[in-house]
C-alpha positions, 0 to 999 in steps of 0.5 A: 500500500502506498503511504497516505498523502498528507494535505499541504498548501499545494494539494489542498481541496476546499472543504465541502459544506453547506449552510443550515439555518438553526431556526428552520433547518433549511439547508442551502449553499454558501454562495459567498460571505453569508452570515445568515439565512435571508429566507428566515424571518427569525434572528438565527445562527446558521451552521456549517454542515460538513460533507465529512461526518467523521473527522480525520485529524491531520499532522501537527505541522498543519496547525489549526488546519489539522481539523480542516474537515470541519473548517469552512475554508477555501485555502490554507494560510501560513503561520497557524498553530493548533490548541494543545490538550494535555492531562493536568497533574499538579492543578488536578491534584490540588483540586482533587480531580482525577480527569482534568484536561487543560486545552491551552491556546497560547505560548507554552513550548514545553506543552507544544503550544506555539500561538505567538499572539498568545491567544486562542483568537488565532483559531478564529483569524486563521479560519475566517481569513481562509474562508475568504476568496483569494482576490477579494478586493474589499477590506475586512473590518474587525472590531475588538477589545484587544486579543482578536485584533492582535490575532487578525492583525498577525494573520492578515499581515503575514498573508497580505490581506487588507484589514481595518481594526477598530479598538477602544483607545484604553485597550491599545496596549494589547496590540503588541507584535514581534515586528512591524506589520504589513502596511495592509493592516490599519487601526482606528480607535474609539476615544479614551473612556470608551468600551468594546461596544463603542469600537463596534459602533465605529466599525459599523460606521465604516461599513457604510462604505462598500469598500469594506465588509464585516467579518461578522463575529459570532454569525460567521461560521468560520469564526465559530468553527475555528474556535470549536477546534478547542473542543476537537483538540480535547475530544481527540486527545482524551478519546471522548467528549468531556463531561464538563467544560469551563470557559470565561465569556464576553459574548459566549461565542467560544461556548457556542462553538464548543457546543456545535463541535460537540454535536458534530462529535456525537454524529461522528460516532467515535467519541461518545453520545454525551453533551458536555455541560457548559459552565461559562463565567463572567468577570464581575461587575460586568455580568450582563449574561449572568443577570439574564440567565439567573432570571431565565431570560432569553432577552438581555436585560437593560444595561445603561451605557455609562454603567456598562462603561464603568463596569468594563473599566473595573474588570481585569479581563477587558476582553469580556466586556461585550454589551451585545453578545449573541445570547438570545439569538436562535442557536446562541448561548442561551440555547447552548446552555439549555441544551447542555444543562449548563450555567453562567457563573461569576468571578471577581478580580480578586478570585481571578488573580488568585486563580492565575497565581495558582495556575502559574504555580501548578502548571508553570505558565502565566495565563490571561485574565479571561483564562484566570476567570475560567480557572476561578470558576472551576476552583469554585465549582469544585469547592462547592461540590458541583463537579464529581471528583472523577468527572472528565473536565475540560478547562479551556485556557483561551490565552496564556504564556504572554509573559513567557513569550515577552521574556523570551523575546527580551532575552534575545534582544528583541523589542516589541512593536505596537500598532498605533491608531491612524485616527481616534474618534469620539463615541458619538462619531457619525459616518459623514465625519469618518468615512473619508478619513478611513477610506484614505487609509487604503488608497489602493483598495477597490474604488469607493461607491455610495455609502450603504445603509447598515443591515444585519449582513454588513453590521459587526454588531455581534462581533465577539470576544471570547 
């Protein structure tokens, strides 16, 4: 028998899939950058239905594309890395858990984790950008609280994809890089004192021009299925679907992605039939989804703008400050939690800092504040007796190793480079005041046309962090 040929850039065939509306079940072809079913009258997610029902895991050197059977991609981009899952020893012993598995996305070479942005946002960026058609002339727009922007900037810079980022000015420290970026990546910011929602508003104004198009956030199947590789990493490493899943959330899209991957794994037939119980956590006092969940409301409760901005300023995990998450939409977080008998919990800054210190002590690497929130929620769940000692538990560490990475770079004499905004706009900016300035940042892009009104297909309203 001839040795099996592994997928490479040269012999890659685009993944075969269709789209399905979660609300109606209608299945249809993906004719382009579709973010919703235009025949559906109810706000609903669409899912990718893949031709291959059993997952073939490719070699590690393909990075995230080792899971390409369940990624809606047209090409393979250079530079990706995959989440790494391993069985914990010291943290598990500390918590008294017999089967604690850590899925780590970040920088930790000792465990084989090599995401240079130190965040699982790379899983999204490499999937989304690989869904794009080669030769796309419009400019991709991504709003972010920090980590997503860093990941998309890296991927687009390395693969020469025009990108406009929108980030709150208070979060610009997150945009560090190991070298200057390709000039195809541009940054605008909402003024100091603003939050992630303000950055989304700014990006939506840019989308009034036909020169730009929305990445789509949670509605983009490539975004969710890229994030879902964390669950695929865990299940294929453990050999079964986990029983419990812990992750911090700002939008809940990562948990939605894990749920969807779980359903595909059940259909695969080799990893069990259970639905993993999702336990998602928010960083107090910014807890809008917790507030809605505890009163069993599919509809998000009122969250006054100034209070939301104040609460976002207080929390350590700034990436979790999403005021408009895909919570109540059909196929969103509310449905994921209901279907898996899940829960929303909270962790304070103090609890999360203690959890981060515990993780560093037991697992030997620093973690991001959002991952510390998830770890704190696991610590509390175990202390409260909610999690059986022999349960198969997945802790999704969505970012880590940043301190380790920066220390390693400094030791080699490398200085970090920070992306600076070309323009900083007020929170009450209007399209007429910004479009000319933003379009001028991309003089060689597709010619401008008349501004278009904002629609669900162009809006970045439900862009996602975590």
